[in-house]
C-alpha positions as CSV (number, residue, x, y, z in Angstrom):
1,X,32.6,-9.3,-7.2
2,X,29.4,-7.5,-6.4
3,X,29.7,-5.7,-3.1
4,X,27.2,-6.7,-0.4
5,X,25.0,-4.3,1.6
6,X,25.9,-5.4,5.1
7,X,22.7,-4.0,6.5
8,X,20.8,-6.6,4.4
9,X,22.9,-9.6,5.3
10,X,21.1,-11.9,7.8
11,X,24.4,-12.7,9.5
12,X,25.0,-9.1,10.2
13,X,21.4,-8.6,11.5
14,X,21.7,-11.6,13.8
15,X,25.1,-10.4,15.0
16,X,23.6,-7.1,15.9
17,X,20.8,-8.8,17.8
18,X,23.5,-10.7,19.7
19,X,25.2,-7.4,20.5
20,X,21.9,-6.3,22.2
21,X,21.7,-9.6,24.1
22,X,25.3,-9.3,25.1
23,X,24.9,-5.8,26.6
24,X,21.9,-6.9,28.6
25,X,23.9,-9.7,30.3
26,X,27.2,-7.8,30.7
27,X,25.4,-4.9,32.3
28,X,24.5,-7.4,35.1
29,X,28.0,-8.8,35.6
30,X,29.7,-8.0,39.0
31,X,31.5,-4.7,39.2
32,X,34.9,-6.5,39.5
33,X,34.4,-7.8,36.0
34,X,34.1,-4.3,34.6
35,X,37.6,-4.3,33.1
36,X,37.7,-8.1,32.6
37,X,35.0,-10.3,31.3
38,X,32.5,-7.5,30.7
39,X,34.9,-5.4,28.6
40,X,36.2,-8.4,26.7
41,X,32.7,-9.7,25.8
42,X,31.6,-6.3,24.7
43,X,34.6,-5.9,22.4
44,X,34.3,-9.4,21.1
45,X,30.6,-9.3,20.2
46,X,31.1,-6.0,18.5
47,X,33.9,-7.5,16.4
48,X,31.5,-10.1,15.0
49,X,29.2,-7.6,13.4
50,X,32.0,-5.1,12.6
51,X,34.1,-7.6,10.7
52,X,31.1,-8.5,8.6
53,X,30.4,-4.9,7.7
54,X,34.0,-4.0,7.1
55,X,34.4,-7.1,4.8
56,X,31.6,-5.9,2.6
57,X,33.8,-3.0,1.5
58,X,36.5,-5.2,0.1
59,X,36.9,-5.6,-3.7
60,X,37.3,-9.4,-3.8
61,X,35.6,-12.4,-2.2
62,X,39.1,-13.5,-1.0
63,X,39.4,-10.3,1.1
64,X,35.8,-10.4,2.2
65,X,36.3,-14.0,3.4
66,X,39.3,-12.9,5.6
67,X,36.9,-10.6,7.4
68,X,34.3,-13.2,7.7
69,X,36.8,-15.6,9.2
70,X,37.8,-12.9,11.7
71,X,34.1,-12.5,12.5
72,X,33.7,-16.3,12.9
73,X,36.7,-16.4,15.3
74,X,35.2,-13.7,17.4
75,X,31.9,-15.6,17.5
76,X,33.8,-18.7,18.9
77,X,35.7,-16.4,21.3
78,X,32.4,-14.9,22.5
79,X,30.9,-18.4,23.0
80,X,33.8,-19.3,25.2
81,X,33.3,-16.1,27.3
82,X,29.6,-17.0,27.5
83,X,30.5,-20.4,28.9
84,X,32.8,-18.7,31.4
85,X,29.8,-16.6,32.6
86,X,27.7,-19.7,33.0
87,X,30.5,-21.6,34.8
88,X,30.9,-18.7,37.2
89,X,27.2,-18.6,37.9
90,X,26.7,-15.2,36.3
91,X,23.9,-16.6,34.0
92,X,20.9,-18.9,34.6
93,X,20.9,-22.0,32.5
94,X,18.0,-21.1,30.3
95,X,19.6,-17.8,29.3
96,X,22.9,-19.5,28.7
97,X,21.4,-22.1,26.5
98,X,19.4,-19.5,24.5
99,X,22.5,-17.4,23.9
100,X,24.7,-20.4,23.1
101,X,22.1,-21.5,20.5
102,X,22.0,-18.0,19.0
103,X,25.8,-17.8,18.6
104,X,26.1,-21.3,17.2
105,X,23.5,-20.4,14.6
106,X,25.5,-17.3,13.7
107,X,28.7,-19.4,13.5
108,X,27.0,-21.9,11.2
109,X,25.6,-19.2,8.9
110,X,29.0,-17.4,8.7
111,X,30.7,-20.7,7.8
112,X,28.1,-21.4,5.1
113,X,28.5,-17.9,3.7
114,X,32.3,-18.4,3.6
115,X,31.8,-21.7,1.7
116,X,29.4,-20.0,-0.7
117,X,31.9,-17.2,-1.5
118,X,34.7,-19.7,-1.9
119,X,32.6,-21.5,-4.5
120,X,31.9,-18.3,-6.4
121,X,35.6,-17.4,-6.4
């Protein structure tokens, strides 16, 4: 397996953009969410990009895929937390819809990348 340069992977670049978006919204969450939703969302969104980059260091596609699956799981987890923010009226609908679309695109791209790596063995 040829190792990937994570900094050139579109999924990593888009995940890093989502980190920036996340910090702009969690910064605005109520103070009582500091150790709850804010902390969880920050850790979770960081995990999306971090697992992609860590996976590129692995010697086989099989091992890389495990990290991509972890990244995908974190993306779904972050989407759930985003929905919670919206349901608690911490986000306006247009911002929620924009971020939900972004994370769903990332989820789709990670899934397709996993499928591609599975085909290549």
